[in-house]
N, C-alpha and C positions, 0 to 999 in steps of 0.2 A: 514223535513225528513232527517235522517242521513243514508248514505249508505257506507258500508265498502265492497270493492271488493278485495278479496284475490286471487292473481294470483300466482300460484305455478308452477315453471318451471319444465317440464318433469314428471308431476304427473299422474300416471296411476290410473284410477278409481278402478280397481280390486286389488289394493294394499292398500285399505282403508277398515276398518272394516265395515263401513256402507254399503259397496258394497259387503259384503260377504267374505272378506279376513280372512283367518284363523289366521293370526298373529295380535297381538295387536299393530298396528302401529299408530293408529289415534284416541285415545279416545276423544280428544277435538273436532276434526272435527265431529266425530260420534255424539257427544252430540248436536252440531248445526243441524246435519241432522235429528235427532229425533224431532227437533222443527220446521222443515220446509219441503221442497219438495226436494226429490232426483231424479235427471234426469238420467235415465239409458241408454239412447241412444243419447248422446250429443256429437257432433263431430265438430272439427274445419274444416273449409272449405279449408284451405290452410296450408300445413305444410312445414317446421317446424317453428322455432321461429319468424323470421322477417316476413314471409308471414302471419303467424297466427295473430300476434299482429297488423299488418297493416290492415288486414281485420276487426279486431275488432274495431280499431281506426276509420277507414273510413266508416265502415258499408257496405263495398263492397267486392265482390269476387276478388281474385287476378287477374283473367283474365281481370277484368275491371280496378282495381287500378294500375295494372302493376307490383306489387311486388309478385313474385312467387319463388324467390331464395335468395341466400346469397351473390351473386356477379354478376358482369356484369350489363348490362343495365336493366335486369329484376329484379334487387334489388332496382331500383329507382322508387319512387312514380310518377305516371304520372301527368304531370302538367296541370293545367287549367288556365294558365296565361292570356289567352284571356278574362277570366271572372273576373280578379282581379279588385277590387276597394279598393285599399290600402291593403286589406287582401285577402287571398284565402278562399275557402269555409270551410276548416278545422277549421277556427276560430269559426264558428257557427255550423258546421255539423259533427265535430268529436264527439265521445261519450262524452268526458269531456267538449268540447267547447259548445255543445248544452246545457249542464247543467249550465256552467259558464255564458253564455250570456243570459240565460233566455228564450231561444227559446222553451224549454220544460216545464219550470216551472217559476212561478213568486210567491215568490221572487227567485232570482238567488241563485245558489249553490256556496259555496266556494269549489274549486276543488284542490286536491293535489295528487301527486304521489311520492312514495318512491321506487325508482328503479334505477339501473344502466344500464337498458336495452338500452336506447337511445344511450349511448356512445358505448356500446358493438357492435352495428351494424350500427353506424352512422345513426340511425333512428330518426332524429330530429322531424319528424312528430308524433312520439310516444308521445312527450310532448305537442302536440297541445291541447289547451284548458285548461291547468292547470294553476291556479294562482301560485302554489308553486310546485317546482321540487326539490326533495332531491336525488341527485345522490350518491348512497351508496359507490361509489369509486373504486370498483374492477371489474366492467364490467361483473358481473355474477359469480365471484369467491367468493362472500361474503358468509359467514355462517350466520345462523339465529341470533347468538348472536351479530352480527354486524349490524343487521337490526332492531331487536326488540326495542332497546333503542330509536331509532329515532321515531318509531311508538308510543311508550308509551309517549314520550315527546309531540308528536303532538296531541295525544288523550287528554292528560291532559290539553293542552292549548286551545283545540277547542271543548271539550266535550259539553259544554253548548250552543254552537252555534246551531241554529235550523236546518240549511240546509247545509250539506256538503257531499262531495263525496271523499273518500280516496281510492286510488288504491295502494295496498300494495303488493309488489313483493318479494317472497322468492325463493331461488335457490337450496336448499340443496339436492333434489333428482337428480339434474343434475350432470353429471360427470365433473371433477374428484370428486369422493366421498371424502368428507373432514370433516365428523362429528368428532368433537374433541375426542381424545383418552379417555378423562375422561367420556364420555358417555358410554363407554364399548360396548358390543354387546348383547343386550337383546334377540336376536334371535338365538344365537349360538346352541341351542338345539332344535329349531323348525324345522319341516319337510321342505324339499325343494319341489318345484313344481313337482307333480307326473307325469305330461306329459313329462318332460325332463328326459327320461330314460337313462340308460347307452348307449343304442343303438342310441338314438337321439344325445347324446353328442358326440359319435364317428362320426356320420354323420356330425355334425356341425364342428368337429375338422378338418375334411378333406374337408370342403367346401372352396370356395373362395369368396373374396369380402371384402371391408373395414368393420371393426367392426365385422368380423366373429370371430369364437372362438379363432383363433390364432392371431388376431389383435385387441383386445379389446382396448388397450391403443394406443394413437397416430394414430389411424385410419388405418395406413398402416404397422406399424412396430412392434407392440406388445412389446414395451419396457417399463419396469416398471419405475415409478418415485418416488424417495425416499421421496419427500415432501408430497406425497399422499399415505400413506401406506394402506389405505382402498381400493384404486383403483386397480382392477386387471389388469394385462397386458394381460392375456390370460385366457380362460376358459378351463382348462384341467382337466377332470374327475370331481368327486363329490366335491373335495376340491375347484377347480376353480369355479364351479357353486355356491357353498356356498359363496364364497367371493363376487361374483357379486350380488347375491340376497340379502345377508345380508348387503352389502355395500349400496345398493339402499334403503332397508327398514330402515336402521339406519338413512339415510338422511331424509326419510319421518317422522320417529318417532321423530327425533331431532327437525325438523321444527314444528311438531305438538305440542311438548312441549312448544315451544315459542308462538304458537298461543294461548295456554292456558293462557299465560301471557297477551296477547292482550285482550282476552275475559274477563279476570279478571279485567283488567283496565276499560273496558266498564262497568262492573258490579259495580266496586268501585265508579265510577263517576255517577252511577244511570241511565245510558242510554242504558244498554244492551237490555232490553226488547223492547225499542222503536227504535233500530237501525236495519236496514236491513243489513243482512250479506250474501254475495254471495261468494262462494268458488269454484274456477275452475282452469284451467291450460291453458298454451299456446299450449301444445301438450302432448302426453304421451311418451312412450318409448318402443322400442323393447327390450325384455328380453328373447331372444331365438327365437322369431317368425321370420320366413323366414331366420333362421340361423344367425340373427344379434343380437348382445348383446350391451347394454348400449349406444344405439344411437336411434335417432328419424329420421329414414332414409327412410320411405316408405309412400305410400298413402293408408295405410291399417287400419284395426281395431286396431292393437297394437299401432300405432303411433297417429292416429287421433281421437280415442274415448277418451274423457276426462271427469272427474267428473264435475258435476254442482249441487251445493247444494244452495238452496235459503231459508233463513229464513226471511220472510217478516212480519212485525207487522200486526196482524189482519188476516193473511192468515191461511189456514189449516195447521195442524202440522202432521209430521210423515207420509206424503204421498209419493207415488212413481209414477213418470210419465215415461211411456215406449215409448212415441212418439219420432219420429226422429226430431232432431233440430240441427241447426248450431249454433256455438258460435256467429256469426254475427247477430243472431236473438235477441241478448241482447238489443241493442239500441232501436229498436221499442217496445220491451217488457217494458222497463222502461218508454218510452213515454206513452204507453197505461195505465200503472198502475198510472202514474202521471196525467192522464187525458188530455194529449196533443197530438198534431199531430206529426207523424214521419217526420223526415227531408226528403226532396225529393230525395236526392242521396242514401239513405239507401236501401239495397236490401234484408234485413232480413224480417222475418215474426214474429209478436209478438206471444209469448206463455204466455201472461199475465193471460189468463183464466186458464191455467194449475196451476199457482201459487195461484191465488185467489179463484178459484172455483173447482179445481181438474178436469177440463174438458180436454179431449183429443183434442189437436190442433196440432198434429205432421204432418210432411210432408209425401208424398207418397214415396219419395226417396231423397237421398242426393248424390251429387257429390263432392268427396274430391280429392285434388291435392297435389303433392310433386314435386318440381323441384330443390332442393338444393343438395340432395344426389343421387337421381335417378330422372328421369322424368316419372311420373306415374299419372294416374287418376283412381280413384275407384268409384264405385257406390254401395251404401248401401241401400237395401230395403228388406222388409220382413225378411226372415232368411238369406239373401244372401249378399255376398260381391264379386263384379266383379272387377278385376284389369286389367288395360291395361298398359303395359310398353313400353315407347318410347325410353328410354335410361336406361340401367340396372345398371348404376353405377358400372360396373364390377362384378356384383353378379350372372350373368348367369341366370337371371329370364327368363321364357318363355314370349312370347308376351301377352298371356292371362292366367289369373289365376281366379279360382272361388272357393269360400269357403262357406260352410254352417256355419255361425258364431254362430248360436245357438248350434249346435252339435259339432263344431270344432272351439272354440274361439281363439285357438292358431295357426290356419292356417297351419295345418300339412298336410291336404289331399286336393290337388288341383284336383277339380272335372271337370275342363274345358274339358279334353279329352272325358269324357263320357256324359257330360251334355251340349251339344251344344245348346240345346233349352233355357236353363237358361242363357247361355252366350249371346245369341241373344237378350234376354229380357234386360239384363244389358247394352249391346251395344246400344240398342234402347234408353234407358233412357239417356245414355251418349251423344248420338247424338242429342237428343231433347234438352238437356241442353246446349250443345255446340252451336247449331243453335240459340237458344234464346240469349245466351251470345254474339254471334257475331252480331246478329241483333241489339242489344242494346249497342254496343261498344261506349264508350265516343267519342264525336266529335274530329276528328283529328287523331284517331287511328283505325287501321284496322287489326292488327296482334295479334294473340294469343301469349302471352309472353312465353308459353311453347315452341313454335317453335323458339322464339328468343333465349332461353337458348340453344337449340340444335344447332342453327346456329352459336352461339358463342363458340362452342366447347364442350358443355355438361354441366352437373350440376357442380356447383362451387367446391364441395368437391370431385369430381372425375377427372375433366379435368386436363391433364398434368401430371398425376401420374401413368399412366398405365405402362410405360416402367420401372419405378422403382419397381412397384408392381410385374411385371413379374419376375424380378430378385429374389424377395422374394419367390414367388411361386416355382420357380426352386430350391431355397435353402432349402425349407421346404418340399420337396417331393410332391408338387402338380402341377408338370409340365403338367399334363394331361389337365389342363385348358388353357394353354398358346395359343395353336393354335386356339381354339375357340374364345378366347378373341381377338386375332389379326384379325380374320375374322369378328368379330362383330364390331370392332373399328379400322379399318385400318388406319385412319388418325391420331390416337394417336402415330403412329410410324414414321410419315413423318416429 
């Protein structure tokens, strides 16, 4: 069995044609989706980049593996050194390690990863279990044309091997938008999102918080960068909105054009039909939701819902699964498809029957977390998303938010004030999940790493920046937020 896992940083499902997007961003991905299964309610357990990929690598929730943020001790994988016998468990129980060492399959898989992610976040555990690691060199600033040649060479050299797993990582939808000028803008005449009206834009312009409409570039400053002409510094009016939406979509389309080359290489070597192709993302992207642009900053539908497309040889084609799944459900899913037992440390639940038989095997609810930009946990069930904010990252979020995701996918109408009954239901799900996670905490650990983040001064991308940001708010006519921010975060000024 040959498995190609395509990991696209910051990719929103709803900006792909196969998920109903009106722009032609993804013809090559759409073609693969028509031959496989499209998962409509697929969420990462922990956002953003480092927590998400650590959860996938380890098969564990961030509350257990310890990685929930981008800095501080809660960005370090919890150690199990007391169990070491020359190696730690990632040698055999990471996703790639389980394939490499033959604990899932016999014969063993050759495993390879093409990505600069490990260096970007000093996440050396990301490379666990891979025979071959190709660091693409720019720590996530690569464009597709710098990644695809490595992938094509690897496929050419390994196509005829019978068992391999290639993790291929693209970055183009991630800021700063850097699609080459030669690609042009195929979307310059396409309509903009209808939900972002002029009134919404004005509201966002006057809001506060990093990556709000006045601070899209550099998080706090809104300063343009000449080396990235597609990257907007601010979202001012329809012209500003077009720059951010077109910049994002050009990144998706440019990456998709390179995936076309990868799929063609598989076809040219005669292995396309027999290769399992999985297409997903580490997280999605706020593009106006909750007043945030071009950042993966929350524990909500906008940041945590990602595409998952699976084309598996011999499985049903062109089907859609609407069940709720975590991305960390992938390791046990592969195990079941390959006829082997899941590793004991994995916390996911297999959805193999959804791929092979079209059977509904989704969960009752999901709990999703974010501790890098804000400290939030969300619960996704039925039509609902319930959000609890523990540190607002200076966005002035209320403690509770509730959205009907089916009717309001862009999270415009917070129903928490009038639907306390639904909030209680979501809070009960969250408490049940948290109680279960705390009861099953790994030996030697007793603290929820979310509380660790708060005790160390707050989310990595927020702490230490409020005093400077207050000056910007005052300079840009938004001083009405200053007193409330000081009351919410008094220790930021000590």
